[in-house]
N, C-alpha and C positions, 0 to 999 in steps of 0.2 A: 579373213574372217576370224581366224584364231587369234590374230594379233589384236583385232578390234575388241574381241571378247575379253582378252587379258587386260587391255587398257581400261575397259569398263570396270572390271573387278578392282584394279588398282585405284581408280577414281573413287569407287564406293568405299574402299578401305580408308583412303585418305580423308574423305568427307566424314566418315564415321569417327575417326580419330580426332579430327579437328573439332567436330561437334561435341564429342565427349569432353574435350579439353575445356571448351567454353562453359559447358553445363557444369562440370566439376568446379571450375573457378567461381561460378556464380553461387553454388551451394556452399562451398567451403572457404570462401574468401574471409580472411581475417580482418581486413579493413575495407571500408567503403569511402569513396572520394566525395566528401561533403564540402559544400561551399561555406556553410556556417562555421564560424570560428570555434564555437563551443556547442556540444550536443550530447544528449544522452537518451537512451531508450531503456525502459525498465518494465518488468512485469507488474501490472497494476495491483495484483493481489498480494504478492510477496515482497515486491521492491527489488527483486533480483535484477542486477544490471546485465543487460544483454549487449549493449554497445555504449561506448563513451569516447568522447573527444574533448580534451581539456575541460572535463566535467567538474573539476574541483577548483578551477580558476575563477576568481570573482569577476563580475561584470554587472552592468546595469540592467534591471529587469523591465524597465518601462511599464506599460500598462498591465503586464501580467501580474503586477503587484496587487491588482484588484481582486484576485482570487483569495488573498489573505484578508483583505478588507471585508469581503463577503462572508468569510468564515467567522470573523470576530463579530460581525453584525448578527449573524444567525445564532451565535452563542448567547447574545445578550438581549436581543429584541424578540418580542412575540409577534405573531402574524398580524395582529391588529395595531401594533405600535406604528407611530408616524415619524417621518423624517421631514423636517422643514428646511427649505432653502434659506440660508442666511445671507446677509449682505457680504460677508467675507467669502462664503462658498461660491457665489456667482462671479467672483473676481478671478477664479481659477481659469487657466487657459482652456478655451472651448475645444472639444474634440469632435463636434458635429454641429450641423445646422438643422437637423431634422426636428429637434424640439429645443426651445430656448426657455430656460426657467427664469422666474423672477423672484425677488425677495418675498418671503412669506409663503411661497407655494409649497403645498404639502403632498407627500406621497406615502402610501402605506408600505410596509416593509417589503412585501413580495413584489410590488410594482417597482420599488427602488432597486431591488436585486436584478430583476429582469432588464430594466432600463440600463443599469450600469454595465451589465454584461453585453448586451446587444450593441449599445452605442459607445461603450467605454467612456462614459461621461465623467470627466474629471471633476466638474463642479458638484455633481451628485455624490461622488465618492468622498469629497471633502465634507459635504453636509452629513453624510453617514458617520464619518469620523467624529464630527462635533456632537452629533446626537448620542452616539454610543459612549464616547469617552468623556463627554462633558467639556473637554477642551482637546486640542490637537496633540499636545504633548502626552496626555494621558492615553489617548487612543494609540499613538505610535508605540508607547510602552506596552500596551496590550498586544499589539501586533508582534512585537519582538519577543515577548514572553511566550506567545503561541508558537512562534517559529522555533524557539529553543526547546519547547515541550515536544515538538514534532521530531526534533533532531537536526534541524537546519541551522547548524552552528556557525556557518560561514555567511550568514545572512544578516543584514541590518537595514531596517526600514526607517525612513525619515518622514514619510507622508503616506496617505492612503491611496494615491492615484498613480504613482510612479513617475511623476514629472521630475526632471533631472535634479539630482542632488549628489554631489561627489561622495557623500557618506551613505547613499542609498544603493545597496548592492546585494547580490546573491550569487549563487553558482548554479549551473545546470542541474547538478545532483540535488542541491537543496530545493530547487524549484520543483524537481520531480517528487521529492518527499512531501512537499507542501501540497502538490496536486493529488498525490496518493491519499493524503488526509482529507482532501476535499471530496473524495468519493464517498465519504461517510455522510455527506450533505446532499441528498437527492435533488433538492430544489436548486442548489448551486449548479450541479451538473446539468440539470434540465435547462437552466438559463444559459449555460455555456454551449448548449447544443441547439439553441433556438435561433433561427435565421431572421425571423420577423415576428411582429406582434402589434397589437393595438393596445395602447395604455391610456389611462385617465388619471389626472391629478386634480387638486382642488380648483385649479384654474383652467385646465385644458381637458377636453373630452375626446375619447376615441381617436387618439393621434396614432397614425401608422408609423412605425419605426422598423428599420431593417439593418442587418449587419452586412457591411460591404466586403467582408473577408471572402477569399477564394477557397478557404479550407473546406467549405461545405461540398465542394466538387469531388473530394476524395471519397470513393465508395466505402471506405472503412471508417470514415469520420464518425465519431460519437459525441465529442464535446471539445471545445477549445477556447483559447483566448489569445488574441494577438496584442502586440505592443510596438510602439515606435517613438523614439525621440532622436534628435540629431546625434546625441552622445551615445545612445544605446544601439542605434540602427534598429533593424527589425528583430523582434523577439516573438517567440511562439510557444504556447502550450498546446499540444494536441493529443487527445485521448482517442485511440483508434481501436476498433473491435472487429475481429474476424473469426468466424466459426467458434464463438464462445470464448475466444482468447482476447484479452484486453491488455494493451500496452500504453504506456505514457511516453510521449516523445517531447523533448524540450530542445529548442534551438535558441541560442543567444548570439548576438552580433552577426546577424544574417542580412539578407537583402531580398527584395522582390525582383523577379519571380523565382529566384534560385531556391528560396526556402521551401517552395512547393515541391520541387524536385528532390530536395533533401528528405522531405517527409516520405516521399515514395520510396526512396532508397532505404530509409530506416524501416519502413513497414515491410519491404521485401526481405531485408536482412533479418529482422526480428521474427516475423511470422514463420519464415522457413525453418527456423531453429527451435521453435517451441514444441515441446512434446510432453506427454503425460508420463510421469515416473511413479511407479508403484513399488514401495519398499516392502511393505507387509500388508497382506490382506487382513481384513477384520477377523475372519474366521481362523487365521493362523496366529493371532496375537496371544501369546502365553507368557505374560510377565506378572510378577508379584511385587507389591509394594510393602516394605517393612514399616509398620506403625506400632510403636510401643512393644517391640519385640514379637509382634504377631505379623504373619505374612498374609496380606490381603490380595485376593485375586482381582485383577483389573481387566478392563476391556477398553476398546476405542470405538467411537460412534460410527466410524466409516473406515474404509481402507486407508492406510497411510500412504496417500498418493497426492501428487501435486503437479502443477505445470512448471516446467523449467526449460531453459535453453542450454543448460550445461551438457557436456559430453557424456556419452554412455559409460565411460570408464571412471566417472567421478565417484569419489569415496564420500559416503555420508555417515554422520554420527548421530545416533538417536539418544536424546537425553530426556530423562524423566524428572520433572520439577514438581515435587509435592506442594500442596497449599501450606502456607506457614501455620495455619490454625488447625490443620487436620488432626494433629496429635491430641489437642485439647478436645476437639469435637468428638473424636472417637472415644476418648475417656469418659465424656459426659453423656453422650447420646448413642454411642455405637455408630454403625455405618449402614445406610440403606442402599438397596440395589439402585444402580444408575447414579448414585451420588457423585458429584464432581470431587475428585481427589487431588487433581493438579493438572499439569500440562505435559504433553509429549512434544518435544521440539526436535526438528531436523536441522542439523548444522553441517556446513562444509566450508573449509577455508576460513574458519573463525567467524562465519556469518550465519545467522539464522535464516533459513529459507522458508520454513513452514512450521506451523504448530496446530495441535488439535487438543481436545479435552481428554483427560485420563479419568475413566469412570470405574466405579465399583461393579464387579461382575455379579455380586450377590450381597445379601444383607449379613451384617455381623452385629451381634449383641455387644453392648459395651463391656469391656473387660472387667472381671472381678478383681478383688485385691490380689488374689493369687491366680495367676493365669493358668491356662490348661497345661502349658509346658511345665510350669512349676509343680502342678499336681502329678504329672507324669514322672518328673525327676524324683519328687518326694516318695511317690509310690514305689519306684524302682529301688530307692535306698532302703525303704522299709522291707521290701521283699528280700533284698540282699542280706539285710541284718537277720531276718528270720531264718534264711537259708543257712547262714553262718552259725546261728544259735543251734539249730537242729543237728548240724553236722558235728559241731564241737561239744554238744551236750553229752556228758558221760552216761554210759548205759548202766542201769542198775543191775547188779548181779542177782540172779535168781536164787532164792533160798529154798533148800530142800528140807523137808521135815524128816 
């Protein structure tokens, strides 16, 4: 009986050790075994890299290109502007059979956006490029200028739909930055998260279209865009959201169905590491900004806190960046309470993680020609001179009659 009890205890201890080993390995693993050749996962708000694999190596984006096409279109076209299918655009390789466009067919901007994202319509993307750019060369130039503005310096576009061209390339990191920029366009993200819809054009009414992608099965799925060419293989942009935390996952040179498993691994890896870091509470902020030799009391609108996946021992550097025109503004108008004075930036390892506004804690009148400090100094000098005068002044002898 005693031997049996001892064996049970030993078994429980062994099981506990083995279990803790696997749990520890899952939580603290430095690498995950992805099938995709190139991948990255970043925080959607800050761009902080949580995981990367060959993320700075160039490859072909395929139809994930259309996220840039959508942004350029939204930059230049208004809601009621129209896109007309041209003879040249309908010659592009078809990506679906759910709706076939004909020459002269017209769509409004928002219908074009939704249709392009749901069906990944190559012909429609080309028509958008012609409409926005006037010609394809000009539109491609606009796409590349936008990419460089975003910081996607290792990206070069040659067309608006991602059909193969040896000079049409990007990196997983660049595509993540482009997707982060797309979050500023709610209609694009909404279209990327739409599984099906009914659309109408000038020639077709109430046509049902749907996205065949399997990404919608992910419980954390928020928005996404798939792509495929023989040269690029499967590519994927997927924005996932869990408990208010949003990440951007990018996969290049992948394959079905492996990329679905890769997304699950990235989600598990990223979401398990994200936590809220608070550097300074709003009530504890006590910093002054020197403007024209005057010290201005400042404040921040909220706690200096942000989401991060970095370790708890990470060192952060807080930098204050005044507005370039604040000196002139103070000289001419003074400073009002809550006026924006600049930015507070949080940096680590030469990368900016987070920023917020730097505000004036109270109002200040515009400075006079002689500042208060000048008056204090001048007054002190005068008092000192008077003191010296009275000390050194010879005393008059008293005369006696």
